[in-house]
N, C-alpha and C positions, 0 to 999 in steps of 0.2 A: 254355479254360487259366486253368491255379489263378496266384493273383496275389497278391502279398506282404501283410505286416500293412498298410502304408501306403496301397496301390492299393484294398484290399481295404476301409479306413476309409472310404474316399471312395468310391469306391461304394454303402457302404449308405447313407452323408448323404444320399446322393442319390437312393435309394428308400427306399418306406415299409419300417420297421421291421418285424422279425418279427410281433409284435407285433399291429401293425396289419393285416398282409396276415391274420392268422390269423383275426381280428373279423371282417375283410370276406367272408373262406370261411365262415364263421360265420352269416353272411346267407343264404345260400344255404340255401334249406330240407332239402334231402336229405342235405347235413351238418349242419345242425343235429340232425335227427332219428338222423343215426347219432352222432352226440358223446351225445345223451339217450340211446339206446341202451343205450350203453357203457358211459353213467356209472350207469347204472340196475344192469347185471349186473355191475360192480366193487360196486357200494353191497349188492347182492345176496348177493354172496359175504362181504364181510365183515362184512353183520350177521346172516348166517342165521340162527345162534342165536335173533336177536330177533324176527324174522319167522311167529313161531307154529308153528313147524316142532318135531318130536317126533328121537328118533334114526332116523336112517336107515339103521341097521343093524338096531331093532326087528323083531324077526319074529314073527307074530300071524295063526297058521294060520286062526284062527275065521275072519279078516279078508280072506281070500285073493279078488283079482277084483271089488273093487268098487267100484263106481261115484262116483262125487263125491259127497262127505255134507260136513254140517257138519262133521263128525268128521274123516273126509278129503278133504280139499277137492279133490282129484284124483284122487282113487279110492287102489286100493291095487293092491300088484304078484301077481305068483305064489305070493309066499312072507308076503302078510301086509304086507308096509311099506308105510311111508305115498310116495305119490309126489309128493307135495308136496315134503318133507322132502328124498327123493334130488334132484328139479331143483335145488332152490337148494342145497343142500351140492354138488350136481354143477358150479355156476357155480366154486367154491371150486379144484377140481380142474380143472378145465380152462385157469383161467388161472395155478395155479399151472405147469402143462407149459406153457403159453404162455411166461411168462414167464421159467422155465426155461431153457428150450431155447432162448430171444432170448439171455439172458444169455450161454449157455456158448458156443452159434454165434457170437456178434457176438465174445468176450472172445477166445476160442479161433483166429478166422481174421484177426482183426485182428492179434493178433501174429504169427502165420505168415505173413498178409500183406505186412505190412511189411520180415521177413526177407527172402520171396522177391523184393520187390521192392526191396528193396536193394542187397542183398548178389548179387551177378549168379549167381555159383559157386556156390550153392546153389539156386538159381531153379530151372533144370533138374530137379535130382531135386524136388523138393518140388509142383513143376507136374503132372509125372507123379504123382506119389501120388493128388494131386488129381484127374487124370483120373479116373484106375482108382479112384477112390471114386465118381465122377461118372457112370463107365461104369456103376455096380449101381444098379437102380431102389430109390429110397430107403426104398420102402414093404415090399420085398422083404429089406431089409440090416436093416430095423428089425424085421423078425418074424426072421429068423437071432438077430439079439442077441438077443432076446426069448426064444426057443426055447431058446439057447444058454445061460443065465444065469437064467432063471428070470423069473416076470411080476412088478415088482416097481415102485411107483414112481421112484426112482431109474433102475433098468433102461432101462425106459419113456423118461426125459429122456434116457440115453445115445444109447441107439437111437434117438430123435428128432433129436438135435443131430449125430451123426456123418454124415447125410447132407448137412446143413446147411451144414456148413463148411467143403467147396472152393466152394460159391458165395460166400461172404464173402471165403474168400481171393480169389479172382480178383477180386471187386471191388475191393478193396484193392489187392490186386498196380497194375491198372491205373491206380490212381490213386498211387500211388508215384511208376510208372516217368514217369508224365507230371510229378511235381514236381518229380521230381530236376534236370531240366532245365531248371528256370526258373533266371534269371538271379541274386535273393535266395535260392535254393539253393547256385548255385555259388559268389558272391560268399560265403555263411556258411561253405562248404568251405575255399576260398582265406584266409580269416581264421585257418584254426584250430582250427574247432568242432566239438565233442566229436561222435561218432557219435551218443552216446545223447542230448544237447541238440539237438544237429539235428533227429533224430526227432521229439522229444518238439516243440521249438516251432515247428518249419518246416514239418513233413509231415505228423506226424497228424491235426494239425488240418484237414485237407485231407479225412481221411474220414468227419467226423465227420454233414455231413450226407449224404450217400448210406447211408452206414451206419445211419440213425436211419429212413431212408425202408424198407431194407433189411430192419430189424428188424420191421418193421410185417406186412412179407408173409409173416418167418420169425413171427410171434409167429400168426399166422393159419394159415399152414399146421401150426405144431407141433398146433394145437387140432385142426383135422381128424385127422391124424396118429391124434391118441392115441384119436377117436373110431373110426377104421376101424381099428388094432390089437383095440381092445376090444370092437365090434362081430363081430369075428372070430375074438374070442375069445383072442387073445396079448396083450393086453393086459395092463390093471392088473386086478387077483385081483376076482373076482364083487363080494367083501363091500364094497369100496368102491365109492362113490354118482358115478358119473361119466356123463356122457348118453351116450357110445357103450356101457358098458356095460347101462345099462338101455334102450337100443334092444335091442341083442341079447338080451336076456330076455324083450323086448314082443315080438320078432315072433313066437314061438309062441301067442301070442293075439292079434294084431291084428285079428282079424275078432271078438272076443269084448269086449277093452276095446285100442281104436284109439289111445287115450291115452296107453298106455304107450310108445308107439315117437314117436307124434304131439307133446307138450309136450318130451320133452329136446332132438326134431328141430327143435323152431321155435325152440326157446332158441338152439341151435346153429347156426342159418342166420341169425339174428336176431346172431349176435357176430358170425361172421364177416362178415356183410355188414356189418358198422358198423365193423369194422378193418379191412376193404379200403378203400373207402369215405374213414377219416380217411386211410389212405397214400396214396392217391391224392394227396389234398390237400396234406399233408407232402410227398411229390414235387413237386407244382408250385409247392411257397411257398418248398424249399430247392436247389430245382435252377436257377440261374441261366441255363439254356437254355431251360426253361420262363418264367421271366421276364420274359427277353427278348422271348418271342414275344406274349406276352397285353399 
């Protein structure tokens, strides 16, 4: 059950602070390892040009399918492109897709969910539209959108975002429905508080914690969906160094150079694992029901 600001302040004073809870969580070695892995992935994405990389799109036919060497630390692919550089720059693409899809889906889902939860006349129409979108498998919807509009980073972001919006809408709508019956909300309504002020000050803040947790899962799902689309050949253009593109191009040469699939696959798996572990930690910290059980 949601609480008023005064009650919420009293609960926070009686419980450990958010920073303190996060610090205690980081004392667990799986959580600490996941945090360090994700930090390294982010640093790789940001500092890719400074990590001894070359142009990831530079083609050198004379150096096709080379194994690891001092010149090419992780070998080369079928076009002679440096695998190490493509893996490093691939982190940028994956994180950009994850952040972009998470931001757009949470922002749009929050607005639609608040509108649906508060204005009951529009709720039935909005939720039927959301149910219709959820009835279509997300990967099929993404493939259809990319096939119709062409492969580009923006198209892939939109294709990944649309299937995630209904999940955010349902989450926000449920929070708003539970909060609107709280005594402090009814008191604000009786005092003539404007709808916009009522939503922003008293209702939307209750959605922040669950949205943060949901955002971590959307982030991981977006990265995996982009890799899946690229692997199937309907994602980003082949010249863009994404982990999915690398695995798709390397599957034909797996027996000759297994690293073409293994290296981007390892980075992809570590990124998803660390994000999911940290998402579980945030759920335990931000969910009051979890806090009462502990």
